[in-house]
C-alpha positions as CSV (number, residue, x, y, z in Angstrom):
1,P,-34.0,43.1,-59.0
2,A,-32.3,42.9,-55.7
3,E,-29.9,46.2,-56.4
4,V,-32.9,47.9,-58.0
5,A,-35.1,47.2,-54.7
6,E,-32.1,48.2,-52.4
7,L,-31.7,51.5,-54.9
8,A,-35.3,52.2,-54.0
9,R,-34.9,51.5,-50.1
10,V,-31.7,54.3,-50.1
11,L,-33.9,56.8,-52.0
12,D,-37.1,56.2,-50.0
13,Q,-34.7,56.8,-46.5
14,S,-33.0,59.5,-48.2
15,L,-36.4,61.2,-48.9
16,A,-37.5,60.5,-45.5
17,D,-34.4,62.5,-44.3
18,G,-35.1,65.5,-45.9
19,A,-33.9,65.0,-49.6
20,F,-36.1,67.1,-52.0
21,G,-36.5,64.0,-54.7
22,L,-33.7,62.4,-57.4
23,S,-31.0,63.7,-59.6
24,T,-30.1,61.6,-62.8
25,S,-28.0,61.8,-65.8
26,W,-27.9,60.5,-69.6
27,L,-25.1,63.1,-70.5
28,D,-21.8,62.6,-68.1
29,S,-18.8,60.0,-68.5
30,D,-16.0,59.5,-66.6
31,A,-12.5,60.4,-66.8
32,L,-12.1,57.5,-69.0
33,G,-14.9,58.0,-71.2
34,R,-17.2,55.2,-70.1
35,P,-21.0,56.1,-69.1
36,V,-21.9,56.7,-65.5
37,P,-24.1,54.1,-64.2
38,S,-27.2,56.4,-64.7
39,R,-26.9,56.4,-68.2
40,L,-27.8,52.5,-68.1
41,A,-30.9,52.4,-65.9
42,D,-33.3,50.3,-67.2
43,D,-37.4,51.3,-67.6
44,A,-37.8,49.1,-64.6
45,E,-35.2,50.8,-62.7
46,L,-36.4,54.2,-63.1
47,D,-40.2,52.7,-62.8
48,A,-39.5,51.7,-59.1
49,L,-37.5,54.9,-58.0
50,F,-40.4,57.3,-59.6
51,A,-42.7,55.3,-57.4
52,V,-40.9,56.1,-54.7
53,V,-40.4,59.9,-55.4
54,G,-44.1,59.7,-56.2
55,R,-45.0,58.3,-52.8
56,R,-42.9,60.7,-50.9
57,G,-44.0,63.9,-53.1
58,G,-40.6,64.6,-54.3
59,F,-39.5,65.7,-57.6
60,V,-36.8,64.5,-60.2
61,E,-34.2,66.4,-61.9
62,F,-32.2,65.3,-64.8
63,V,-30.0,66.1,-67.6
64,P,-30.9,64.3,-71.0
65,G,-28.2,63.0,-73.7
66,L,-27.5,65.8,-75.7
67,L,-24.5,65.1,-76.6
68,Q,-25.2,61.5,-77.4
69,G,-28.3,61.9,-79.6
70,T,-30.8,60.9,-77.2
71,A,-32.2,64.1,-75.7
72,M,-35.3,63.5,-77.2
73,D,-35.8,60.0,-76.1
74,D,-34.9,60.8,-72.6
75,V,-37.4,63.8,-72.3
76,A,-40.2,61.7,-73.3
77,R,-39.1,58.4,-71.0
78,I,-38.9,60.8,-68.2
79,G,-42.3,62.6,-69.1
80,R,-44.2,59.3,-69.3
81,L,-43.3,58.3,-65.9
82,S,-43.8,61.9,-64.4
83,A,-47.4,61.1,-65.6
84,R,-47.6,57.6,-64.6
85,H,-46.3,58.4,-60.8
86,D,-47.5,62.5,-60.8
87,V,-44.3,63.6,-60.1
88,T,-42.6,67.1,-61.0
89,T,-39.9,67.0,-63.2
90,T,-37.7,69.1,-64.6
91,F,-34.3,68.9,-66.9
92,N,-31.7,71.1,-67.4
93,G,-29.8,71.9,-70.8
94,L,-31.9,73.6,-72.7
95,V,-30.3,76.6,-74.3
96,V,-31.1,78.9,-77.4
97,S,-29.0,77.6,-80.7
98,G,-27.5,74.5,-78.4
99,G,-28.2,71.9,-81.1
100,P,-30.6,70.4,-83.7
101,G,-34.2,71.3,-82.7
102,M,-33.0,73.5,-79.6
103,P,-35.1,74.7,-78.0
104,G,-38.5,74.8,-79.9
105,T,-38.3,70.9,-80.8
106,Y,-37.9,70.4,-76.9
107,V,-40.4,72.8,-75.6
108,D,-42.9,71.2,-78.8
109,E,-42.4,67.7,-76.8
110,V,-43.1,69.0,-73.4
111,R,-46.3,70.8,-74.2
112,R,-46.9,67.1,-75.5
113,L,-46.4,65.3,-72.4
114,K,-48.1,67.5,-70.4
115,A,-51.3,67.4,-72.1
116,E,-50.8,63.7,-71.5
117,G,-50.7,64.5,-67.9
118,A,-46.9,64.7,-67.1
119,R,-45.3,67.9,-65.2
120,I,-42.3,68.6,-66.9
121,W,-40.5,71.6,-67.1
122,P,-37.5,72.9,-69.0
123,Q,-34.5,75.0,-67.3
124,L,-33.4,78.1,-69.3
125,S,-30.6,80.4,-68.3
126,P,-30.1,84.0,-69.5
127,R,-26.3,83.8,-69.2
128,T,-24.4,82.8,-72.2
129,V,-23.4,79.4,-71.7
130,D,-19.6,79.8,-71.7
131,F,-16.7,77.0,-70.3
132,R,-13.6,77.7,-69.0
133,I,-11.0,74.8,-69.5
134,N,-10.3,73.3,-66.2
135,W,-6.7,71.3,-67.5
136,A,-7.0,69.7,-64.1
137,S,-10.2,67.7,-65.1
138,S,-12.9,68.9,-67.5
139,M,-15.7,67.2,-69.4
140,L,-15.5,69.7,-72.4
141,F,-13.7,67.0,-74.5
142,M,-15.8,64.0,-73.2
143,T,-16.9,63.0,-76.6
144,Q,-13.3,62.8,-77.5
145,T,-12.2,59.8,-75.6
146,E,-9.3,58.3,-77.3
147,G,-7.7,61.9,-77.6
148,W,-8.2,65.4,-75.9
149,H,-10.4,63.8,-72.9
150,R,-7.6,62.0,-71.9
151,I,-5.6,65.0,-71.6
152,P,-7.7,67.2,-68.1
153,N,-8.5,64.0,-66.9
154,A,-5.0,62.5,-66.7
155,P,-3.6,61.4,-63.3
156,D,-0.8,64.1,-63.0
157,D,1.1,66.9,-65.1
158,A,3.8,64.4,-66.2
159,T,1.3,62.0,-67.6
160,R,-0.3,65.0,-69.7
161,R,3.0,66.0,-70.7
162,A,4.0,62.7,-72.3
163,L,0.8,62.5,-74.1
164,L,0.7,65.9,-75.5
165,Q,4.5,65.0,-77.0
166,D,3.6,61.4,-77.9
167,P,3.1,60.9,-81.8
168,A,0.6,58.1,-81.4
169,W,-1.6,60.4,-79.2
170,R,-1.3,63.4,-81.4
171,T,-2.3,61.0,-84.6
172,A,-5.5,59.6,-82.6
173,A,-6.3,63.0,-81.3
174,R,-6.2,64.7,-85.1
175,E,-8.4,61.5,-86.3
176,E,-10.7,61.9,-83.1
177,W,-11.2,66.1,-84.1
178,D,-11.9,65.4,-87.8
179,R,-14.9,62.8,-87.1
180,V,-16.3,64.0,-83.8
181,E,-20.0,64.9,-85.0
182,R,-20.9,66.8,-81.1
183,S,-18.7,68.1,-78.8
184,M,-18.8,71.2,-76.3
185,F,-15.7,72.0,-77.5
186,P,-16.1,73.9,-80.7
187,V,-13.9,71.7,-83.5
188,N,-15.0,73.4,-86.1
189,D,-15.5,77.2,-85.0
190,P,-12.2,78.0,-83.2
191,G,-13.2,81.7,-83.5
192,R,-15.6,80.7,-80.5
193,V,-12.4,79.6,-78.2
194,R,-10.7,82.5,-76.4
195,L,-6.7,83.0,-75.2
196,I,-7.6,84.6,-72.0
197,E,-4.4,83.8,-70.0
198,V,-0.6,82.7,-70.6
199,T,2.3,81.7,-68.0
200,R,5.0,83.2,-70.4
201,P,5.8,86.8,-70.8
202,E,6.9,86.2,-74.6
203,L,3.0,85.0,-74.9
204,E,1.2,87.8,-73.9
205,P,0.4,89.0,-77.2
206,W,-2.3,86.5,-77.8
207,L,-4.0,87.6,-74.9
208,G,-7.8,88.4,-76.1
209,R,-7.8,86.9,-79.1
210,T,-8.8,83.5,-80.5
211,F,-7.7,80.1,-81.3
212,A,-8.4,80.7,-84.9
213,D,-5.9,83.3,-85.1
214,L,-3.5,80.7,-83.2
215,I,-4.0,78.4,-86.2
216,A,-4.0,80.9,-88.7
217,E,-0.7,82.2,-87.8
218,R,1.0,78.7,-86.8
219,G,-0.6,76.7,-89.2
220,G,-1.2,73.1,-88.6
221,H,-3.7,70.7,-87.8
222,P,-6.0,72.3,-85.2
223,S,-5.6,69.6,-82.4
224,D,-1.5,70.1,-82.8
225,V,-1.7,73.9,-82.3
226,L,-3.9,73.3,-79.1
227,A,-1.2,70.7,-78.1
228,D,1.8,72.9,-78.4
229,W,-0.1,76.0,-77.0
230,V,-0.8,73.6,-73.9
231,L,2.7,72.8,-73.9
232,E,4.2,76.1,-74.5
233,N,2.1,77.5,-71.1
234,D,3.2,74.8,-68.8
235,L,-0.2,72.8,-69.1
236,R,-2.1,75.8,-67.6
237,P,-3.8,78.1,-70.4
238,G,-6.2,79.9,-70.1
239,V,-8.6,79.0,-72.4
240,V,-12.6,80.0,-72.4
241,V,-15.3,78.5,-74.8
242,V,-17.7,81.1,-75.3
243,G,-21.2,81.1,-76.9
244,V,-21.8,77.6,-76.7
245,G,-25.3,78.6,-76.3
246,N,-27.7,81.6,-75.3
247,A,-25.9,84.1,-77.4
248,D,-29.0,85.6,-79.0
249,A,-30.2,87.9,-76.4
250,D,-33.3,88.5,-78.5
251,A,-33.7,84.8,-78.7
252,V,-33.0,84.1,-75.0
253,A,-35.5,86.6,-74.0
254,S,-38.5,85.3,-75.9
255,W,-37.8,81.8,-74.7
256,L,-37.9,83.0,-70.9
257,K,-41.2,84.6,-71.5
258,D,-42.6,81.1,-72.5
259,P,-45.1,79.4,-70.2
260,D,-43.9,76.2,-70.2
261,V,-40.1,77.4,-69.2
262,L,-38.4,78.1,-66.0
263,V,-36.1,81.0,-65.6
264,A,-33.5,78.6,-63.9
265,A,-30.4,76.3,-64.9
266,S,-27.6,76.7,-62.2
267,D,-25.4,73.5,-62.1
268,A,-25.5,74.0,-58.1
269,G,-21.8,74.5,-57.9
270,A,-20.8,71.1,-60.0
271,H,-18.1,72.6,-62.5
272,V,-16.5,75.7,-60.3
273,Q,-13.3,75.4,-62.1
274,M,-15.2,75.4,-66.1
275,M,-18.1,78.1,-65.0
276,C,-19.8,80.2,-62.6
277,A,-23.4,80.0,-62.6
278,A,-23.9,82.1,-59.8
279,G,-25.7,85.2,-60.7
280,D,-28.5,84.3,-63.0
281,T,-31.0,85.9,-61.4
282,T,-28.9,89.5,-61.2
283,L,-28.6,89.1,-64.8
284,Y,-32.2,88.3,-65.6
285,L,-33.5,91.2,-63.7
286,A,-31.0,93.6,-64.8
287,R,-30.9,93.0,-68.2
288,H,-34.2,91.3,-69.0
289,V,-36.2,93.4,-66.7
290,R,-34.2,96.8,-66.3
291,D,-32.5,96.9,-69.4
292,R,-34.3,95.4,-72.3
293,G,-37.7,95.8,-70.9
294,D,-38.7,92.4,-71.8
295,T,-41.0,91.5,-68.6
296,T,-41.9,93.9,-65.8
297,L,-40.2,94.0,-62.4
298,E,-43.4,92.0,-60.7
299,D,-43.3,89.2,-63.2
300,G,-39.7,89.6,-63.1
301,V,-39.6,88.9,-59.3
302,W,-42.1,86.3,-59.3
303,Q,-40.5,83.9,-62.1
304,L,-37.7,83.8,-59.7
305,T,-39.7,83.3,-56.7
306,G,-43.3,82.6,-56.6
307,R,-43.5,80.6,-59.7
308,Q,-40.4,78.0,-58.4
309,A,-41.8,77.7,-55.3
310,D,-45.3,76.4,-56.3
311,V,-43.8,74.1,-59.1
312,F,-41.6,72.4,-56.9
313,G,-43.8,72.5,-54.0
314,F,-42.1,75.0,-51.5
315,H,-45.6,76.5,-50.1
316,D,-44.5,77.8,-46.9
317,R,-42.0,80.4,-49.0
318,G,-41.7,82.0,-52.3
319,R,-44.3,85.3,-51.7
320,I,-44.7,87.7,-48.7
321,A,-47.8,86.9,-46.8
322,P,-48.5,86.3,-43.0
323,G,-47.7,83.1,-41.6
324,L,-45.0,82.7,-44.6
325,V,-41.5,81.9,-43.9
326,A,-39.3,85.4,-44.1
327,D,-36.8,84.6,-47.0
328,L,-36.4,88.0,-48.4
329,T,-34.2,89.6,-50.7
330,V,-34.0,93.9,-50.7
331,F,-32.6,95.6,-53.6
332,A,-33.2,99.1,-55.6
333,L,-33.3,97.8,-59.7
334,D,-30.9,100.3,-61.0
335,E,-28.4,99.4,-58.0
336,L,-28.1,95.9,-59.4
337,H,-24.7,94.7,-61.1
338,W,-23.9,91.4,-63.0
339,D,-20.1,91.5,-63.2
340,E,-17.1,88.8,-64.9
341,D,-16.7,86.3,-62.7
342,V,-13.0,85.8,-60.9
343,F,-10.5,83.0,-59.9
344,V,-10.3,82.5,-56.5
345,S,-8.4,80.3,-54.3
346,D,-10.3,79.2,-51.6
347,L,-11.3,75.5,-52.1
348,P,-9.2,73.1,-49.6
349,D,-5.5,73.2,-50.5
350,G,-5.3,76.1,-52.4
351,G,-7.7,74.8,-54.9
352,R,-9.2,77.4,-57.5
353,R,-12.9,78.2,-58.4
354,L,-14.6,80.4,-60.4
355,R,-16.8,83.3,-58.2
356,R,-18.8,86.1,-59.3
357,P,-18.8,89.3,-57.4
358,E,-21.7,90.5,-55.3
359,G,-24.8,92.1,-57.3
360,G,-25.7,95.2,-55.6
361,Y,-28.3,93.7,-53.3
362,R,-28.9,95.5,-49.8
363,F,-30.2,92.7,-48.0
364,T,-30.7,89.2,-47.5
365,V,-33.0,87.7,-45.1
366,A,-33.5,84.4,-44.0
367,G,-36.1,83.5,-41.8
368,G,-36.3,86.9,-40.6
369,V,-32.3,87.7,-39.8
370,V,-30.6,89.8,-42.2
371,T,-27.6,87.6,-43.5
372,Q,-26.3,90.0,-46.1
373,I,-25.8,93.5,-46.0
374,G,-24.6,95.1,-49.0
375,G,-22.3,92.7,-50.7
376,H,-21.4,91.8,-46.9
377,L,-22.1,88.6,-44.7
378,T,-23.0,89.4,-40.9
379,G,-22.1,85.9,-39.9
380,A,-25.9,84.9,-39.1
381,R,-26.3,81.6,-40.2
382,P,-30.6,81.0,-39.4
383,A,-31.5,79.0,-42.8
384,R,-32.3,75.0,-42.3
385,V,-32.7,72.4,-44.5
386,L,-35.9,73.1,-46.7
387,R,-38.9,71.0,-46.6
388,L,-41.5,70.2,-49.1
389,T,-44.9,71.0,-47.7
């Protein structure tokens, strides 16, 4: 109880200092495969934290246990707290064909909770969910704690190499590969794994081919084939898992138009070496508004601006009107382009991250000051911390 009281005190101070609310997860594990602390929070802890958010007028974002089989229970649990404390909540992880019941069962549950007084909003991105494996730190194998999760989360390359060559590790990895039921890495569908970078010239004929091709030609257990491939490429092969979700553009379009779904789902840069979530709004405008005509330009802009502002309580922006903050984006619809992401090395110590090229916007204006012209920053930085109003 004393720790819960301290958590509530720190949250209250954080909200007073400008935070919007609380973010939590039932998905994540640490490098050793252990649940992160938020997954162990009991109802008393969550109730105390929601009470603080409710008093302060903030909102809650959460990720349900999509890989643990608890997602529906987590959505219902948060929905009940939302209604009890009059708190707006939103969750990441809604994808088309992302697992049993996705997304229809989840949206049905959201509607049921809303009927009971909850303010709960699932987020859906128009982007295909693809993951590039970061071999220095990755959550892609986190349901394979005895085998493959240990490789990208090992402390150094020497440890990785030793594990990949260890017969005992290989045995454990094969057995776990065969029995795992849920995994972001498609252990039972290697055709969705693309080989996009190699470190040796003799391996270049494999570029653009799939892991399924590699297994077919080399034979053996898929786990062993992958282990050999990682070793052959000096522990840094370019491997992308494609179509984890949202591969069906027609189905994605139908759910993006659903009144109980928000067009959103960036992870705010949490996995910059595995995926690039920047540009979702550009993809939405270019593909679903311009190219496919799934919705009108007016509605598309509203979904990305005014609707978001209204749902989350930013009432001083989100539309163009006298007295509101002049945060503006100026564009011509036929000039927008959504391009493939690329690696850049601009993190501390030369660390790499995925970045998407600019999308063809003419101007970005923050608080009435132009900050971007034709894809180039002006150097002006007028924006400040947003406040809920």
